[in-house]
N, C-alpha and C positions, 0 to 999 in steps of 0.2 A: 490605500494603506492596508497591508495584510495584518491579520490579527493572530497572535501567537498565545496559546494557552499552555502555561507551564504547570505541570502536576508533579511537584517535588516537595517532600515533607521537610527537607532542610530549608528552613525559612531564609536563612542567609544566602544559600546557594540559589534559591528561587528568585530572590530579589536581585542578585547579581545578574542572573540570566535575563530577567526582564529589563533591567537597566541597560544591559549591553544591546539588546535588540531595539530598544527605544532609541539608542544612540544612532542606529543605522536606519531609522525611519519606520520601524514597525510599531504597531500597537501591541502591547504585551501585558498580560495579567497572569497572576499565579493563583492556584487553588487556595481556598481558605478553609473549607469544611471537607475533610477527607472521607466523610460519610455521605457526601452529596455531590460527588464529582459530576455525575450525569446532569444534575439540575444546574450546576454552575456552567457546565458546557453549553446547555441549551440557552441559558440566559446570555452568555457572552457571544455565542455563535462564532467561534474562531475559524480561521482558514487552515490552521495546522496545530497539532498538539505535540508537546514534548512531555513524555510520560515516564516517570521513574517506575521501577518494578517493586522495590521494597517500600510499601506504604502502610500506614496504619489501617486496621480493620480488614481491608481487602487489598490484594496486590494489584500491580499494574495490568497483569493479564486479564483480571476480572473486569477492570474498568475499560480496558480496550474492547472487550467483548460487548460491554454495555453501550459504548459509543458506537461500535459497529452496527448495533441493532437499530440505530436511528440515523447514522451518517456514514459517508465514505470519506470524510475529511482525512488528509494524510496524518499519520501518527508515527513519530520517531521515539523509540524507546531509549531511555538514558539510564544506565545501571552500572553498579559496581560489579555485577556478575559478568564474568568473562567467558563462562563455559559455552561450548558450542551448542549444547541442548537448550540453554536459555535463549540463545539467538533463534534457534529453530522454533521454540515455543512462541517467541515474540511474533514471528512471521505467521505461524499457524493461527495465532489468535487475532490476526488482522493488522499487525504492524507493517510499516513501510520501510523502516530502517532501524538500525541499532547502533548505539554508541556506548562504549564502555568508559567508566570513570577510572582514573582521572582523565580529563580531556582538555584540549585547548578550545577556547571560545571561538577561535577562528574556524576550527573544524566544524563545530556545531553550526555556526552561521553558514558555512559553505554547504553543509548537508541540507539545511532548511532552504537555502536559495535553490539548490538543485531540485528538491522535491516540489517547491512552488513553481519552478520553471516547467517541470514535467506535467504538473497538475493543472496549472492555470495560465502558463505563459508560453514562451517561444517553443517549448518542446511538448506542449500538451497535444493530445490527439487532435488533428485538424478538424475544424467544424465546417470547413468549406464544402465538404461532402459528408453530411451528417449521418448518412445511412449506407451501410454495406450489407449486401444480401448474397448469400451463397447457399444454393439448394435448400431454400426455406429457412435458413438460419439468418436472422437479422441482427446486426450490430448497430446500435444507436449511439453514435460517437458523442453527441451532445448531452447524453444522459448516463453514459457508462452502463448501458442496459443491453442485454441480449434477449432474443425471443425466438422460439421455435414452436410451431403448432399451437400458437396462442398462449403458450406459457412464457412468462417473462421473469427475468432475474436481474437485479441491479448488482453490479460488480464493484469491487474496490478499484481505485484508479490503477493500481499495479496489475490486478487481475485483468482489467479490460485492456490495458496496453499490451499485455502478453498475448491475449486472444486476438487483438487487432493486428499485431505483428504477424502472427501465424496465419490469420485469415487473408491478409494481403498477399501472402505467398502460398495460398491453399494448394495442396497436393505437391508442394515442393519442400525440400528440406531447408529449415532455418537453423543456422549454426547457433551453438550455445552463446558464443560471444556476441552475435547479433541480438539475441534476446536480452542478454545482460545489458548491452548498450541502450536498448529501448527502455529499460526500467531502472537502471542504476547509473550514477555518475562515475563511480570509481570501481570499475569491474575487477581490478586487480585485488581489491579488498573483499570481494564476494566469492565465497567458495561454492563448489558444486552442490553441496547440500542445500544451500539457500535457494538456488534455482530449482532444485528438485521439489522443494516444499511448495514453491509458487506454481510449478506445473501441476502438482497434485490439487492445489486449490482451484486452478483454472479448469481442470478436468471435473472437479466436483460441481462447479457452477454449470458446466454443460450438462452433467448428469441430472442436475436439479430442474432443467427444462426438458429433459427427455432425450438427450443425446449421449450415446455411450461409445467409448472406444474411438473417439474422433482424433485425439492427440496421440500420435504414435511416436515412440522413441526410436530414433535411428542411431544405433550404438556407435559411439566414436565420432558422430557428426553433429547431431542436434535433434530437432523435433519437427514433425510435420502434421499439419491439420488435414486429414483425409476426408473427402466428401462421401465416403462410403459408410457414414454413420447410420445408426438405426435407433429407433425409439426403444427405451427400456421396456422389457416385457413385464 
């Protein structure tokens, strides 16, 4: 049974969401103390987080960063903010998806199911071959971890799926649509800016282990992971 942690300061809304997910076989709890979200998260140990942006004391972006410091659990932002930059900030702060209010519960359930499938289920990165190695770059598929020259970095599920998709076609162009299909269910609802943000995050993860300029943009076609990387000077 997957555990859903709902961080929503509208108590009535939070209760409705939890009851809806319980109806479909999930374990669901909502936050009680909005100054202790991280502590409640650690105590509950959820499989997925539904996180509002407008919260008391600290906003959802802050709590997303706090959670990302200790876990790569999928996070879906839920907010009345519909601006493009809010969605960009959500992704840059570690979010995996974004839903604007008002919304249909069926859509939220479908989003959660999709993220869970990609992270834990049928569409998760295969663990039948847990290790992929390319010119000293190691991708540990059972841990969402990359390694180069002894430096290791744990990635979010979305970052790792993006890197894995590129690595499997190393030195070949991977189309934008192919990358979108690897990490999102409804690619028609995802704009170019969202993919660009995730590419930047993937590049940053590589830079953090000493690989620079590995992900190349092929204008009008997609992206390519080139083996001509070099350590940062």
